[in-house]
A tleap script that builds the chain and sets N, CA, C and O, in Angstrom:
source leaprc.protein.ff14SB
mol = sequence {
  NMET ILE ALA ILE ASP ASP PHE GLY THR GLY
  TYR SER SER LEU ALA TYR LEU ARG GLN PHE
  PRO VAL ASP VAL LEU LYS ILE ASP ARG SER
  PHE ILE ALA GLU MET ASP GLY ALA PRO ASP
  ALA ALA ALA LEU VAL HIE THR LEU VAL GLU
  LEU GLY ARG THR LEU GLY LEU ARG THR ILE
  ALA GLU GLY ILE GLU GLU HIE SER GLN LEU
  GLU GLY LEU ARG ASP GLU GLN CYS ASP SER
  GLY GLN GLY PHE ILE PHE SER ARG PRO VAL
  GLU PRO ALA ALA ILE GLU ALA LEU LEU SER
  GLN SER ASP THR ASP ALA ALA ALA SER LEU
  ILE SER VAL SER GLU GLU MET LYS ASN PRO
  ALA ILE SER GLN CYS THR ALA THR GLY ILE
  LEU GLU THR VAL PRO ARG PRO CGLY
}
set mol.1.N position { 93.241 134.921 102.952 }
set mol.1.CA position { 92.559 136.021 102.306 }
set mol.1.C position { 92.885 137.296 103.077 }
set mol.1.O position { 92.822 137.317 104.307 }
set mol.2.N position { 93.231 138.350 102.357 }
set mol.2.CA position { 93.553 139.637 102.991 }
set mol.2.C position { 92.498 140.657 102.579 }
set mol.2.O position { 92.218 140.853 101.397 }
set mol.3.N position { 91.921 141.299 103.595 }
set mol.3.CA position { 90.938 142.362 103.364 }
set mol.3.C position { 91.464 143.643 103.978 }
set mol.3.O position { 92.032 143.631 105.070 }
set mol.4.N position { 91.274 144.746 103.276 }
set mol.4.CA position { 91.606 146.052 103.850 }
set mol.4.C position { 90.317 146.614 104.421 }
set mol.4.O position { 89.386 146.948 103.688 }
set mol.5.N position { 90.281 146.711 105.742 }
set mol.5.CA position { 89.105 147.179 106.461 }
set mol.5.C position { 89.070 148.704 106.460 }
set mol.5.O position { 90.114 149.355 106.424 }
set mol.6.N position { 87.869 149.267 106.498 }
set mol.6.CA position { 87.671 150.726 106.550 }
set mol.6.C position { 88.392 151.433 105.402 }
set mol.6.O position { 88.969 152.505 105.587 }
set mol.7.N position { 88.353 150.828 104.224 }
set mol.7.CA position { 89.087 151.388 103.094 }
set mol.7.C position { 88.593 152.799 102.789 }
set mol.7.O position { 87.392 153.070 102.765 }
set mol.8.N position { 89.552 153.683 102.559 }
set mol.8.CA position { 89.240 155.075 102.255 }
set mol.8.C position { 89.412 155.998 103.439 }
set mol.8.O position { 89.245 157.210 103.305 }
set mol.9.N position { 89.747 155.445 104.608 }
set mol.9.CA position { 89.923 156.268 105.802 }
set mol.9.C position { 91.202 155.862 106.528 }
set mol.9.O position { 91.756 154.791 106.281 }
set mol.10.N position { 91.656 156.721 107.414 }
set mol.10.CA position { 92.750 156.397 108.320 }
set mol.10.C position { 93.990 155.845 107.649 }
set mol.10.O position { 94.581 156.475 106.772 }
set mol.11.N position { 94.372 154.645 108.083 }
set mol.11.CA position { 95.617 154.041 107.630 }
set mol.11.C position { 95.452 153.136 106.410 }
set mol.11.O position { 96.397 152.443 106.034 }
set mol.12.N position { 94.285 153.128 105.792 }
set mol.12.CA position { 94.067 152.239 104.636 }
set mol.12.C position { 94.538 152.929 103.354 }
set mol.12.O position { 93.736 153.449 102.578 }
set mol.13.N position { 95.817 152.921 103.158 }
set mol.13.CA position { 96.449 153.611 102.048 }
set mol.13.C position { 96.303 152.861 100.726 }
set mol.13.O position { 96.263 151.631 100.701 }
set mol.14.N position { 96.223 153.618 99.627 }
set mol.14.CA position { 96.235 153.011 98.296 }
set mol.14.C position { 97.511 152.203 98.069 }
set mol.14.O position { 97.510 151.242 97.299 }
set mol.15.N position { 98.583 152.585 98.728 }
set mol.15.CA position { 99.848 151.872 98.570 }
set mol.15.C position { 99.728 150.414 99.006 }
set mol.15.O position { 100.448 149.557 98.493 }
set mol.16.N position { 98.825 150.120 99.949 }
set mol.16.CA position { 98.644 148.741 100.402 }
set mol.16.C position { 98.189 147.827 99.268 }
set mol.16.O position { 98.461 146.627 99.286 }
set mol.17.N position { 97.497 148.397 98.281 }
set mol.17.CA position { 97.024 147.588 97.158 }
set mol.17.C position { 98.177 147.033 96.335 }
set mol.17.O position { 98.028 146.024 95.646 }
set mol.18.N position { 99.317 147.689 96.407 }
set mol.18.CA position { 100.508 147.210 95.686 }
set mol.18.C position { 101.448 146.446 96.605 }
set mol.18.O position { 102.193 145.581 96.146 }
set mol.19.N position { 101.424 146.755 97.899 }
set mol.19.CA position { 102.356 146.133 98.840 }
set mol.19.C position { 101.930 144.737 99.281 }
set mol.19.O position { 102.776 143.899 99.593 }
set mol.20.N position { 100.620 144.481 99.309 }
set mol.20.CA position { 100.109 143.229 99.852 }
set mol.20.C position { 99.210 142.530 98.832 }
set mol.20.O position { 98.620 143.182 97.971 }
set mol.21.N position { 99.110 141.214 98.928 }
set mol.21.CA position { 98.214 140.474 98.021 }
set mol.21.C position { 96.756 140.581 98.504 }
set mol.21.O position { 96.188 139.620 99.022 }
set mol.22.N position { 96.187 141.735 98.325 }
set mol.22.CA position { 94.848 142.037 98.832 }
set mol.22.C position { 93.790 141.317 98.002 }
set mol.22.O position { 93.904 141.216 96.781 }
set mol.23.N position { 92.750 140.814 98.688 }
set mol.23.CA position { 91.635 140.137 98.031 }
set mol.23.C position { 90.331 140.922 98.125 }
set mol.23.O position { 89.465 140.812 97.257 }
set mol.24.N position { 90.198 141.722 99.197 }
set mol.24.CA position { 88.917 142.369 99.499 }
set mol.24.C position { 89.135 143.811 99.941 }
set mol.24.O position { 90.030 144.102 100.734 }
set mol.25.N position { 88.293 144.716 99.411 }
set mol.25.CA position { 88.223 146.090 99.909 }
set mol.25.C position { 86.925 146.233 100.695 }
set mol.25.O position { 85.843 146.001 100.157 }
set mol.26.N position { 87.029 146.608 101.955 }
set mol.26.CA position { 85.840 146.873 102.761 }
set mol.26.C position { 85.658 148.387 102.811 }
set mol.26.O position { 86.429 149.095 103.459 }
set mol.27.N position { 84.630 148.874 102.118 }
set mol.27.CA position { 84.387 150.315 102.008 }
set mol.27.C position { 83.854 150.827 103.332 }
set mol.27.O position { 82.866 150.312 103.856 }
set mol.28.N position { 84.512 151.841 103.867 }
set mol.28.CA position { 84.171 152.360 105.193 }
set mol.28.C position { 82.728 152.850 105.278 }
set mol.28.O position { 82.199 153.439 104.335 }
set mol.29.N position { 82.114 152.598 106.408 }
set mol.29.CA position { 80.720 152.958 106.673 }
set mol.29.C position { 80.444 154.448 106.541 }
set mol.29.O position { 79.310 154.837 106.262 }
set mol.30.N position { 81.451 155.287 106.734 }
set mol.30.CA position { 81.222 156.734 106.640 }
set mol.30.C position { 80.795 157.136 105.229 }
set mol.30.O position { 80.004 158.065 105.068 }
set mol.31.N position { 81.303 156.457 104.213 }
set mol.31.CA position { 80.891 156.738 102.837 }
set mol.31.C position { 79.469 156.240 102.583 }
set mol.31.O position { 78.683 156.893 101.896 }
set mol.32.N position { 79.154 155.080 103.147 }
set mol.32.CA position { 77.829 154.486 102.952 }
set mol.32.C position { 76.768 155.337 103.643 }
set mol.32.O position { 75.697 155.568 103.081 }
set mol.33.N position { 77.054 155.799 104.844 }
set mol.33.CA position { 76.089 156.595 105.619 }
set mol.33.C position { 75.708 157.883 104.907 }
set mol.33.O position { 74.582 158.360 105.052 }
set mol.34.N position { 76.628 158.451 104.144 }
set mol.34.CA position { 76.383 159.742 103.501 }
set mol.34.C position { 76.035 159.638 102.021 }
set mol.34.O position { 75.817 160.664 101.377 }
set mol.35.N position { 75.975 158.428 101.461 }
set mol.35.CA position { 75.829 158.312 100.014 }
set mol.35.C position { 74.485 158.808 99.493 }
set mol.35.O position { 74.393 159.184 98.324 }
set mol.36.N position { 73.442 158.821 100.318 }
set mol.36.CA position { 72.139 159.320 99.870 }
set mol.36.C position { 72.091 160.841 99.785 }
set mol.36.O position { 71.480 161.398 98.873 }
set mol.37.N position { 72.733 161.506 100.731 }
set mol.37.CA position { 72.603 162.954 100.801 }
set mol.37.C position { 73.783 163.759 100.301 }
set mol.37.O position { 73.687 164.977 100.156 }
set mol.38.N position { 74.876 163.103 100.042 }
set mol.38.CA position { 76.083 163.829 99.646 }
set mol.38.C position { 76.606 163.275 98.318 }
set mol.38.O position { 77.106 162.152 98.266 }
set mol.39.N position { 76.491 164.062 97.249 }
set mol.39.CA position { 76.960 163.580 95.939 }
set mol.39.C position { 78.424 163.147 95.938 }
set mol.39.O position { 78.795 162.208 95.233 }
set mol.40.N position { 79.257 163.831 96.729 }
set mol.40.CA position { 80.666 163.436 96.754 }
set mol.40.C position { 80.848 162.066 97.397 }
set mol.40.O position { 81.705 161.295 96.965 }
set mol.41.N position { 80.051 161.745 98.430 }
set mol.41.CA position { 80.130 160.424 99.059 }
set mol.41.C position { 79.667 159.347 98.089 }
set mol.41.O position { 80.282 158.284 98.006 }
set mol.42.N position { 78.585 159.611 97.349 }
set mol.42.CA position { 78.099 158.653 96.351 }
set mol.42.C position { 79.147 158.444 95.253 }
set mol.42.O position { 79.342 157.323 94.783 }
set mol.43.N position { 79.812 159.514 94.852 }
set mol.43.CA position { 80.859 159.418 93.830 }
set mol.43.C position { 82.039 158.595 94.345 }
set mol.43.O position { 82.634 157.818 93.598 }
set mol.44.N position { 82.374 158.768 95.617 }
set mol.44.CA position { 83.471 157.989 96.191 }
set mol.44.C position { 83.112 156.511 96.279 }
set mol.44.O position { 83.950 155.656 95.996 }
set mol.45.N position { 81.876 156.199 96.668 }
set mol.45.CA position { 81.441 154.800 96.705 }
set mol.45.C position { 81.557 154.199 95.304 }
set mol.45.O position { 82.087 153.100 95.136 }
set mol.46.N position { 81.064 154.918 94.309 }
set mol.46.CA position { 81.164 154.452 92.924 }
set mol.46.C position { 82.625 154.186 92.552 }
set mol.46.O position { 82.945 153.148 91.973 }
set mol.47.N position { 83.496 155.121 92.884 }
set mol.47.CA position { 84.913 155.013 92.539 }
set mol.47.C position { 85.572 153.837 93.253 }
set mol.47.O position { 86.372 153.119 92.652 }
set mol.48.N position { 85.247 153.635 94.524 }
set mol.48.CA position { 85.849 152.538 95.276 }
set mol.48.C position { 85.377 151.178 94.762 }
set mol.48.O position { 86.169 150.240 94.666 }
set mol.49.N position { 84.095 151.071 94.433 }
set mol.49.CA position { 83.591 149.812 93.862 }
set mol.49.C position { 84.254 149.554 92.515 }
set mol.49.O position { 84.658 148.430 92.219 }
set mol.50.N position { 84.362 150.587 91.714 }
set mol.50.CA position { 84.993 150.443 90.390 }
set mol.50.C position { 86.479 150.102 90.524 }
set mol.50.O position { 87.003 149.303 89.749 }
set mol.51.N position { 87.157 150.700 91.498 }
set mol.51.CA position { 88.561 150.384 91.754 }
set mol.51.C position { 88.706 148.903 92.091 }
set mol.51.O position { 89.574 148.217 91.551 }
set mol.52.N position { 87.852 148.418 92.983 }
set mol.52.CA position { 87.888 147.006 93.332 }
set mol.52.C position { 87.672 146.120 92.121 }
set mol.52.O position { 88.396 145.145 91.917 }
set mol.53.N position { 86.674 146.459 91.319 }
set mol.53.CA position { 86.369 145.661 90.125 }
set mol.53.C position { 87.565 145.664 89.153 }
set mol.53.O position { 87.939 144.619 88.621 }
set mol.54.N position { 88.146 146.825 88.933 }
set mol.54.CA position { 89.280 146.953 88.012 }
set mol.54.C position { 90.475 146.125 88.470 }
set mol.54.O position { 91.190 145.546 87.652 }
set mol.55.N position { 90.686 146.075 89.787 }
set mol.55.CA position { 91.821 145.328 90.339 }
set mol.55.C position { 91.493 143.864 90.610 }
set mol.55.O position { 92.346 143.113 91.081 }
set mol.56.N position { 90.268 143.459 90.317 }
set mol.56.CA position { 89.869 142.069 90.546 }
set mol.56.C position { 89.665 141.735 92.007 }
set mol.56.O position { 89.870 140.593 92.418 }
set mol.57.N position { 89.259 142.726 92.801 }
set mol.57.CA position { 89.050 142.537 94.233 }
set mol.57.C position { 87.560 142.493 94.549 }
set mol.57.O position { 86.755 143.130 93.869 }
set mol.58.N position { 87.205 141.751 95.565 }
set mol.58.CA position { 85.828 141.726 96.053 }
set mol.58.C position { 85.607 142.997 96.872 }
set mol.58.O position { 86.486 143.402 97.633 }
set mol.59.N position { 84.442 143.626 96.724 }
set mol.59.CA position { 84.134 144.819 97.510 }
set mol.59.C position { 83.011 144.511 98.487 }
set mol.59.O position { 82.023 143.863 98.142 }
set mol.60.N position { 83.184 144.991 99.717 }
set mol.60.CA position { 82.181 144.844 100.768 }
set mol.60.C position { 81.892 146.231 101.328 }
set mol.60.O position { 82.805 146.935 101.760 }
set mol.61.N position { 80.633 146.617 101.321 }
set mol.61.CA position { 80.222 147.904 101.902 }
set mol.61.C position { 79.875 147.688 103.369 }
set mol.61.O position { 79.088 146.800 103.700 }
set mol.62.N position { 80.452 148.486 104.237 }
set mol.62.CA position { 80.198 148.377 105.672 }
set mol.62.C position { 79.098 149.345 106.097 }
set mol.62.O position { 78.962 150.431 105.533 }
set mol.63.N position { 78.323 148.945 107.084 }
set mol.63.CA position { 77.391 149.866 107.727 }
set mol.63.C position { 76.123 150.169 106.949 }
set mol.63.O position { 75.613 151.286 107.030 }
set mol.64.N position { 75.600 149.209 106.199 }
set mol.64.CA position { 74.358 149.449 105.462 }
set mol.64.C position { 73.195 149.397 106.457 }
set mol.64.O position { 72.977 148.385 107.122 }
set mol.65.N position { 72.463 150.495 106.544 }
set mol.65.CA position { 71.345 150.564 107.492 }
set mol.65.C position { 70.026 150.920 106.829 }
set mol.65.O position { 68.969 150.681 107.414 }
set mol.66.N position { 70.052 151.480 105.634 }
set mol.66.CA position { 68.835 151.953 104.959 }
set mol.66.C position { 68.645 151.216 103.643 }
set mol.66.O position { 69.608 150.836 102.977 }
set mol.67.N position { 67.367 151.020 103.278 }
set mol.67.CA position { 67.069 150.356 102.003 }
set mol.67.C position { 67.607 151.156 100.817 }
set mol.67.O position { 68.019 150.573 99.814 }
set mol.68.N position { 67.607 152.474 100.924 }
set mol.68.CA position { 68.127 153.294 99.825 }
set mol.68.C position { 69.628 153.060 99.631 }
set mol.68.O position { 70.116 153.077 98.501 }
set mol.69.N position { 70.354 152.845 100.718 }
set mol.69.CA position { 71.781 152.531 100.613 }
set mol.69.C position { 71.978 151.182 99.936 }
set mol.69.O position { 72.841 151.028 99.071 }
set mol.70.N position { 71.169 150.206 100.338 }
set mol.70.CA position { 71.250 148.876 99.749 }
set mol.70.C position { 70.973 148.929 98.251 }
set mol.70.O position { 71.692 148.314 97.464 }
set mol.71.N position { 69.949 149.652 97.859 }
set mol.71.CA position { 69.617 149.783 96.437 }
set mol.71.C position { 70.735 150.476 95.665 }
set mol.71.O position { 71.086 150.053 94.563 }
set mol.72.N position { 71.295 151.543 96.245 }
set mol.72.CA position { 72.399 152.246 95.591 }
set mol.72.C position { 73.615 151.355 95.408 }
set mol.72.O position { 74.291 151.425 94.381 }
set mol.73.N position { 73.896 150.520 96.395 }
set mol.73.CA position { 75.037 149.607 96.301 }
set mol.73.C position { 74.773 148.502 95.290 }
set mol.73.O position { 75.687 148.064 94.592 }
set mol.74.N position { 73.534 148.054 95.211 }
set mol.74.CA position { 73.184 147.082 94.162 }
set mol.74.C position { 73.393 147.713 92.792 }
set mol.74.O position { 73.953 147.092 91.887 }
set mol.75.N position { 72.931 148.965 92.649 }
set mol.75.CA position { 73.093 149.664 91.367 }
set mol.75.C position { 74.569 149.796 90.988 }
set mol.75.O position { 74.923 149.716 89.812 }
set mol.76.N position { 75.420 149.997 91.983 }
set mol.76.CA position { 76.865 150.111 91.737 }
set mol.76.C position { 77.520 148.747 91.524 }
set mol.76.O position { 78.688 148.672 91.142 }
set mol.77.N position { 76.781 147.683 91.766 }
set mol.77.CA position { 77.276 146.307 91.654 }
set mol.77.C position { 78.377 145.999 92.664 }
set mol.77.O position { 79.334 145.283 92.370 }
set mol.78.N position { 78.214 146.562 93.866 }
set mol.78.CA position { 79.094 146.198 94.975 }
set mol.78.C position { 78.833 144.724 95.281 }
set mol.78.O position { 77.684 144.283 95.265 }
set mol.79.N position { 79.891 143.961 95.558 }
set mol.79.CA position { 79.752 142.512 95.725 }
set mol.79.C position { 78.970 142.110 96.962 }
set mol.79.O position { 78.095 141.248 96.889 }
set mol.80.N position { 79.274 142.720 98.090 }
set mol.80.CA position { 78.666 142.312 99.349 }
set mol.80.C position { 78.494 143.516 100.253 }
set mol.80.O position { 79.027 144.596 99.999 }
set mol.81.N position { 77.739 143.301 101.309 }
set mol.81.CA position { 77.564 144.369 102.270 }
set mol.81.C position { 77.313 143.798 103.636 }
set mol.81.O position { 76.934 142.636 103.780 }
set mol.82.N position { 77.524 144.614 104.632 }
set mol.82.CA position { 77.204 144.204 105.987 }
set mol.82.C position { 76.623 145.397 106.706 }
set mol.82.O position { 76.949 146.545 106.407 }
set mol.83.N position { 75.768 145.113 107.647 }
set mol.83.CA position { 75.171 146.191 108.413 }
set mol.83.C position { 73.887 145.754 109.070 }
set mol.83.O position { 73.430 144.625 108.888 }
set mol.84.N position { 73.310 146.655 109.836 }
set mol.84.CA position { 72.107 146.349 110.600 }
set mol.84.C position { 70.916 146.021 109.718 }
set mol.84.O position { 69.966 145.392 110.185 }
set mol.85.N position { 70.940 146.430 108.448 }
set mol.85.CA position { 69.833 146.089 107.557 }
set mol.85.C position { 69.722 144.569 107.396 }
set mol.85.O position { 68.636 144.053 107.133 }
set mol.86.N position { 70.826 143.860 107.552 }
set mol.86.CA position { 70.833 142.403 107.460 }
set mol.86.C position { 70.597 141.774 108.827 }
set mol.86.O position { 69.753 140.890 108.972 }
set mol.87.N position { 71.344 142.232 109.829 }
set mol.87.CA position { 71.228 141.666 111.169 }
set mol.87.C position { 72.083 142.490 112.125 }
set mol.87.O position { 73.091 143.076 111.732 }
set mol.88.N position { 71.669 142.523 113.360 }
set mol.88.CA position { 72.535 143.040 114.423 }
set mol.88.C position { 73.609 141.988 114.676 }
set mol.88.O position { 73.429 140.835 114.283 }
set mol.89.N position { 74.724 142.348 115.320 }
set mol.89.CA position { 75.714 141.324 115.655 }
set mol.89.C position { 75.072 140.229 116.508 }
set mol.89.O position { 74.244 140.507 117.376 }
set mol.90.N position { 75.463 138.997 116.250 }
set mol.90.CA position { 74.933 137.857 117.000 }
set mol.90.C position { 76.081 136.965 117.441 }
set mol.90.O position { 77.170 136.997 116.867 }
set mol.91.N position { 75.822 136.176 118.462 }
set mol.91.CA position { 76.798 135.188 118.906 }
set mol.91.C position { 76.970 134.165 117.781 }
set mol.91.O position { 76.003 133.862 117.082 }
set mol.92.N position { 78.171 133.629 117.595 }
set mol.92.CA position { 78.373 132.651 116.516 }
set mol.92.C position { 77.375 131.495 116.554 }
set mol.92.O position { 76.920 131.041 115.504 }
set mol.93.N position { 77.033 131.017 117.741 }
set mol.93.CA position { 76.099 129.896 117.848 }
set mol.93.C position { 74.699 130.259 117.357 }
set mol.93.O position { 73.930 129.377 116.976 }
set mol.94.N position { 74.363 131.543 117.363 }
set mol.94.CA position { 73.023 131.975 116.957 }
set mol.94.C position { 72.863 132.073 115.440 }
set mol.94.O position { 71.746 132.234 114.948 }
set mol.95.N position { 73.959 131.979 114.698 }
set mol.95.CA position { 73.862 132.107 113.248 }
set mol.95.C position { 73.019 130.994 112.648 }
set mol.95.O position { 72.212 131.239 111.752 }
set mol.96.N position { 73.199 129.778 113.134 }
set mol.96.CA position { 72.415 128.662 112.601 }
set mol.96.C position { 70.917 128.896 112.808 }
set mol.96.O position { 70.119 128.632 111.908 }
set mol.97.N position { 70.534 129.388 113.981 }
set mol.97.CA position { 69.124 129.677 114.241 }
set mol.97.C position { 68.623 130.802 113.335 }
set mol.97.O position { 67.497 130.747 112.839 }
set mol.98.N position { 69.448 131.809 113.121 }
set mol.98.CA position { 69.074 132.913 112.232 }
set mol.98.C position { 68.834 132.398 110.818 }
set mol.98.O position { 67.885 132.811 110.151 }
set mol.99.N position { 69.689 131.504 110.372 }
set mol.99.CA position { 69.526 130.922 109.042 }
set mol.99.C position { 68.247 130.100 108.937 }
set mol.99.O position { 67.553 130.158 107.921 }
set mol.100.N position { 67.935 129.345 109.967 }
set mol.100.CA position { 66.757 128.488 109.902 }
set mol.100.C position { 65.460 129.287 109.954 }
set mol.100.O position { 64.427 128.796 109.499 }
set mol.101.N position { 65.483 130.507 110.496 }
set mol.101.CA position { 64.291 131.349 110.568 }
set mol.101.C position { 64.037 132.089 109.267 }
set mol.101.O position { 62.909 132.510 109.011 }
set mol.102.N position { 65.050 132.256 108.447 }
set mol.102.CA position { 64.925 133.005 107.202 }
set mol.102.C position { 64.449 132.087 106.096 }
set mol.102.O position { 64.597 130.869 106.194 }
set mol.103.N position { 63.872 132.662 105.030 }
set mol.103.CA position { 63.543 131.810 103.887 }
set mol.103.C position { 64.844 131.353 103.242 }
set mol.103.O position { 65.861 132.038 103.353 }
set mol.104.N position { 64.828 130.218 102.578 }
set mol.104.CA position { 66.067 129.580 102.147 }
set mol.104.C position { 66.896 130.412 101.196 }
set mol.104.O position { 68.118 130.454 101.339 }
set mol.105.N position { 66.282 131.079 100.225 }
set mol.105.CA position { 67.068 131.889 99.294 }
set mol.105.C position { 67.744 133.042 100.016 }
set mol.105.O position { 68.931 133.303 99.816 }
set mol.106.N position { 66.977 133.733 100.860 }
set mol.106.CA position { 67.549 134.858 101.594 }
set mol.106.C position { 68.597 134.374 102.579 }
set mol.106.O position { 69.644 135.003 102.735 }
set mol.107.N position { 68.321 133.257 103.246 }
set mol.107.CA position { 69.265 132.744 104.239 }
set mol.107.C position { 70.588 132.390 103.593 }
set mol.107.O position { 71.650 132.664 104.152 }
set mol.108.N position { 70.531 131.785 102.420 }
set mol.108.CA position { 71.769 131.406 101.745 }
set mol.108.C position { 72.590 132.631 101.384 }
set mol.108.O position { 73.817 132.555 101.328 }
set mol.109.N position { 71.938 133.755 101.137 }
set mol.109.CA position { 72.671 134.937 100.709 }
set mol.109.C position { 72.990 135.897 101.844 }
set mol.109.O position { 73.894 136.722 101.714 }
set mol.110.N position { 72.273 135.806 102.946 }
set mol.110.CA position { 72.460 136.796 104.001 }
set mol.110.C position { 73.688 136.578 104.867 }
set mol.110.O position { 74.308 137.545 105.310 }
set mol.111.N position { 74.044 135.356 105.110 }
set mol.111.CA position { 75.107 135.107 106.072 }
set mol.111.C position { 76.321 134.492 105.393 }
set mol.111.O position { 76.214 133.523 104.641 }
set mol.112.N position { 77.458 135.069 105.673 }
set mol.112.CA position { 78.712 134.502 105.193 }
set mol.112.C position { 79.510 134.121 106.433 }
set mol.112.O position { 80.005 134.994 107.146 }
set mol.113.N position { 79.637 132.841 106.692 }
set mol.113.CA position { 80.331 132.391 107.889 }
set mol.113.C position { 81.683 131.834 107.482 }
set mol.113.O position { 81.765 130.840 106.761 }
set mol.114.N position { 82.711 132.463 107.937 }
set mol.114.CA position { 84.054 131.998 107.589 }
set mol.114.C position { 84.575 131.075 108.686 }
set mol.114.O position { 83.999 130.992 109.771 }
set mol.115.N position { 85.653 130.395 108.394 }
set mol.115.CA position { 86.267 129.517 109.388 }
set mol.115.C position { 86.686 130.296 110.629 }
set mol.115.O position { 86.650 129.769 111.741 }
set mol.116.N position { 87.087 131.567 110.435 }
set mol.116.CA position { 87.514 132.361 111.578 }
set mol.116.C position { 86.368 132.566 112.562 }
set mol.116.O position { 86.601 132.651 113.768 }
set mol.117.N position { 85.136 132.648 112.068 }
set mol.117.CA position { 84.004 132.874 112.952 }
set mol.117.C position { 83.722 131.674 113.830 }
set mol.117.O position { 83.047 131.800 114.852 }
set mol.118.N position { 84.229 130.512 113.451 }
set mol.118.CA position { 84.046 129.318 114.271 }
set mol.118.C position { 85.034 129.298 115.435 }
set mol.118.O position { 84.928 128.458 116.329 }
set mol.119.N position { 85.984 130.214 115.422 }
set mol.119.CA position { 86.978 130.321 116.472 }
set mol.119.C position { 86.294 130.764 117.761 }
set mol.119.O position { 85.636 131.804 117.766 }
set mol.120.N position { 86.426 130.008 118.864 }
set mol.120.CA position { 85.746 130.379 120.103 }
set mol.120.C position { 86.201 131.722 120.675 }
set mol.120.O position { 85.513 132.292 121.521 }
set mol.121.N position { 87.345 132.233 120.228 }
set mol.121.CA position { 87.822 133.523 120.723 }
set mol.121.C position { 87.007 134.678 120.169 }
set mol.121.O position { 87.039 135.779 120.718 }
set mol.122.N position { 86.276 134.438 119.085 }
set mol.122.CA position { 85.459 135.495 118.486 }
set mol.122.C position { 84.091 135.451 119.129 }
set mol.122.O position { 83.397 134.438 119.037 }
set mol.123.N position { 83.689 136.539 119.783 }
set mol.123.CA position { 82.445 136.516 120.551 }
set mol.123.C position { 81.232 136.924 119.736 }
set mol.123.O position { 80.119 136.496 120.042 }
set mol.124.N position { 81.417 137.742 118.702 }
set mol.124.CA position { 80.276 138.152 117.898 }
set mol.124.C position { 80.685 138.253 116.447 }
set mol.124.O position { 81.856 138.462 116.130 }
set mol.125.N position { 79.710 138.102 115.568 }
set mol.125.CA position { 79.955 138.279 114.156 }
set mol.125.C position { 78.729 138.939 113.548 }
set mol.125.O position { 77.654 138.950 114.148 }
set mol.126.N position { 78.899 139.480 112.368 }
set mol.126.CA position { 77.802 140.191 111.740 }
set mol.126.C position { 77.372 139.498 110.468 }
set mol.126.O position { 78.138 138.755 109.855 }
set mol.127.N position { 76.139 139.751 110.083 }
set mol.127.CA position { 75.623 139.196 108.835 }
set mol.127.C position { 76.234 139.941 107.665 }
set mol.127.O position { 76.391 141.161 107.703 }
set mol.128.N position { 76.570 139.210 106.646 }
set mol.128.CA position { 77.084 139.800 105.412 }
set mol.128.C position { 76.163 139.394 104.288 }
set mol.128.O position { 75.922 138.205 104.077 }
set mol.129.N position { 75.653 140.355 103.572 }
set mol.129.CA position { 74.710 140.057 102.501 }
set mol.129.C position { 75.371 140.111 101.136 }
set mol.129.O position { 76.217 140.968 100.881 }
set mol.130.N position { 74.993 139.216 100.281 }
set mol.130.CA position { 75.432 139.249 98.906 }
set mol.130.C position { 74.409 140.115 98.177 }
set mol.130.O position { 73.255 139.712 98.035 }
set mol.131.N position { 74.806 141.275 97.721 }
set mol.131.CA position { 73.847 142.286 97.277 }
set mol.131.C position { 73.062 141.873 96.043 }
set mol.131.O position { 71.920 142.304 95.878 }
set mol.132.N position { 73.628 141.066 95.186 }
set mol.132.CA position { 72.891 140.686 93.975 }
set mol.132.C position { 71.773 139.720 94.284 }
set mol.132.O position { 70.799 139.669 93.533 }
set mol.133.N position { 71.865 138.950 95.354 }
set mol.133.CA position { 70.888 137.896 95.600 }
set mol.133.C position { 69.960 138.177 96.768 }
set mol.133.O position { 68.993 137.442 96.967 }
set mol.134.N position { 70.220 139.208 97.537 }
set mol.134.CA position { 69.325 139.523 98.646 }
set mol.134.C position { 68.005 140.017 98.043 }
set mol.134.O position { 68.011 140.939 97.228 }
set mol.135.N position { 66.876 139.416 98.434 }
set mol.135.CA position { 65.596 139.842 97.865 }
set mol.135.C position { 65.339 141.332 98.101 }
set mol.135.O position { 65.599 141.863 99.181 }
set mol.136.N position { 64.839 141.965 97.099 }
set mol.136.CA position { 64.515 143.386 97.225 }
set mol.136.C position { 63.259 143.521 98.075 }
set mol.136.O position { 62.302 142.770 97.888 }
set mol.137.N position { 63.251 144.483 99.018 }
set mol.137.CA position { 62.087 144.639 99.891 }
set mol.137.C position { 60.844 145.046 99.094 }
set mol.137.O position { 60.919 145.759 98.093 }
set mol.138.N position { 59.675 144.550 99.594 }
set mol.138.CA position { 58.352 144.914 99.110 }
set mol.138.C position { 58.220 144.863 97.671 }
set mol.138.O position { 57.148 145.150 97.139 }
savepdb mol mol.pdb
quit
């Protein structure tokens, strides 16, 4: 699986979408952080999610920290998200404990553990939430 990290910034060129068999667009946290207060950032998030959907790619929003960001991404139908709103980075061994402390529906949707995370060379990993199934707060 190939993911373009920090999509929309730096070296993450649109040309990569044609050059490589990309599966996932990870929308850079800078767009997510500003989506509440900056109409242009919200428009870019919308456009990036729609681009992913049009190309048949999974979209992941990086850096979700506020409930308003989570709600906005749900409204845009972004596939997944990661950020402190779900969990701080944890040691791979702690993921199982985190899952057992959560209610089962939320636990099943909050953590996405890939085979790479089982690699002992990886010291920390972050929670990834599936935005459609994460329970809405309050």
